[in-house]
C-alpha angles and dihedrals in degrees: 000000000000116000117253126234110250098221097180091078090071113104094244132146113214119219123229113281128241122267112300097221137038092258093053091230099124109060132168110270097199135020115234118246090224133022105278114260129208110230115198102223106223085338121292086332094165089067106029133030107282124261096019127125087242091058092048093046092050091049091053091047088053093054104261114164094208138026121210124216120184106213132216130162132247123223088266090050101253113147112235134178116256128131089230135012087239103085104180091103099044104039139040092250091126089063092059110088091191088068099042093105092057093068105112145145123255137176107242115183091334096313126109109234126184124201142062120322131208093226088065093057132069117228089252090056093047089053089066091062128082130213125256132195109266097211106029094162090064097033109034090157090063091050088064086070094056113132096021104094137057128222106267127222125229088247091059092048092050090051091051093048093049093047093049100038100242133126128246128224108197120190120208104222120212094343096173092050092051093046092052093052093049100261105103112183107185097077092041091053094050092046092053094047092047091048087057088059095256106131109126134076091252093055115118093258137105118183115204137188140167088217126077110205094056091052089051088050092049090049086063092052103046146015092224116124116273127205124202109214118215129196126206090240138026127015143261115308090229091061092234091136131029092234145340087247089062090048090054094060120097090256092048093048090051088058092048089052088062091073109008136068095210149347132249106206127182106261090242088068094063094082112154093345100270092124091053092049093047093046092049090049087056090050094252126137118226123224109172124199144253125005111180131171100224117100090234090067101036125095111256098258090057099049119108117203130337101282107107091207095050118101119252132184101310093156089055093052092049091047090053090054092048090053088059089060103252115171095221141331142223116239137172088212108055095175090058090044093052091048093048092049090050093049093048 
């Protein structure tokens, strides 16, 4: 398939859009700083098991501008795509008796977690495992793909992105934890991206993290765009800020702008659009997460019926965010995201 032009790298400012409904009562409150991009959250993870090549390929087929791999290291320090380093819920490792003794409990960012961890497996050992759907009760269709797909490496995802003309949006998971156990990931990530020829701010790469100190470290290693993730509660695991709420104030955003290109807030933080306006005033793009179709994940006004697995009005929720002026959004359903962006 021919590669697609990734238009969002052009230095354009998009004007406010027309009224969103026939009555003209629901208008955009803020213009985005960049044309809004559709970020395939863990690939098309609403339709294929997350963080598999199949999920990324489907997302690209559906028109996503960007694919997102969460990255964790193996024992031999190869970066692979898993949402967490604990892989009991996303692979068939529990069905492998040869790995039964590796089940253990670790303290990850202050939480006790029991299971199997990527840092205890070589890449060759991980290659013997197959992906499983993480939330089969909500996505039984995905569970029908259990056992089909391997755990991909960052190198494989880079190759796919380059071949298909899309950007990547890697997240460094638990960077302080991995650094303290002797498996630092920040330098390895930057080396691999630079080796791919991606070294400048207009390269098709966004590096994201919920922590602060590692983004500051990465800022000293590369000119690639950095995104500070924000959650609706709590604060960074590295203790670099008292809370995400403090980071979301005008003063906090001004500090973030000293090292990052944008923010990735939880969608619940969007509110009436004040965060978007304040971030834009600081020169930061805004890419909220995560827009999912299932009622369980939708804001109340967009739910349809009582079944948590049933699909509600995802396009409506995305459209509401776009009217606030966001510069892109993470979604498990890229096809719906592309359609919602087009409908505006």
